[in-house]
N, C-alpha and C positions, 0 to 999 in steps of 0.2 A: 503494500501500500505508500510505504513513503516513497518507492522508485512513479509508482503513480502520481503520487502529488508531485513530486521532482518535476516530472515532464508537465503535467497540468502547469506548473507555476513558470515554463519556459514556454508556453502555449499550444503545448500538444495536448489534443484529447485525453481525457483521464478514463475513458473505458479500452482505448487505443492502447496506448501506453502499459495500462493493466493489464490486457488481453494479450502485449507481448511478452511480457516479464511471467506471466503463465506458462504461456511456452515453452519458451525457457527452462523453467522449473521442471516442467512436465517431460521435455527432452531429456533430463538429467538423470529424471526418475527414471524413465525407460532404460539409459545404460545403466543404472545403479543397482534395479532390480535383476538385468538380464544379466551382469555378472554375478551376483548373488545367485539367482538361479542357477548359473553354468557350477558355480564352486556347489553349492545344493548338489548335483546330481550326479559332480564328479566325488562326493564326499570330503568336499575340503575344506567345506565351510568353517565346522567347528575345529578340524586342524589349523586353518587360519586364525580363528579366533584365538584357541590357544596358544598359538606361538608368539601373538604379539600383547595378550596380557602378561605372559613370560617375560618378554622384552621389555614391557612396562616396569617391572615388578626389578627387574636386572638393573634396567638405567634410571632408577627412583633419583639415588644421589645425582646422578652426571645434569639428568633436567631440571632440578629442583638449585642446580649452583647458577652464581649469577652471569658465565658465558657461556650458557646453555643455547642461546639463540644467538651468538657466533659459531659456535660449535657445531649447530644445526645444520645452519646455511653451509658453511664447510663441507660438511658431510653431504647436502643435497649438489651441491655443485659437482662435488667428486664422482656420487652417483650418474649426476644427469650427465658429464662428460664421458662416465665409462660405456654406459649403456645405449647414450644415443637415443632417447627418447624424442618422438615427436612435439610437435608443442604442445599439441592438448594434453598428453600425458604428462610432461614438464610443468604446465601448469596446477594437472590434477596433484601431483606429489607435493608443488611448493601449497597447495590446499591441506592437502594431509597433514602435512608438518607442521603447518599455522600451531596447532596446538600442544605441540610437543613439548614445550616448556612451560607449560602450565600445569598450575598441581598448588598443593600447599606445603611451606616450612612453617614448623615452628606452629601450624594453628593458624598462620596468616595466608591468605589469598593472593597468589602471587598473579599479577596482572600482569596480559599483553596488550600489545597495541592491535587493534582491530581492521586495519588498511597493510597488510604487510607483503610482499614477499621475500623469501627465504631465500631460493637460489640467486635472485638479479641483486645488482648492487641497486 
């Protein structure tokens, strides 16, 4: 709704902008559900979840460290350089890693900026 109102404030039709962004979200969900269904059919969804949880547990101290964002950006860049992912997958990796350094330390929430790109300067 915020995007629709922003578009409307710039002279665009509210309904048009709302429908445009709804289509973007629908397309994203289609890809997401397709991949998830593929992982379930292959019996890998639970394995992927378990591996991600194990990795989060193993990296808890690293992820709450003050240098986490810089280290994550470096790791993402190295991964992208090695794997030669296309632009869409590179953006998806950036997006997936945005929350990597979020968490709590000593009961205090660690904040992260809302608009970041880890892999790119």
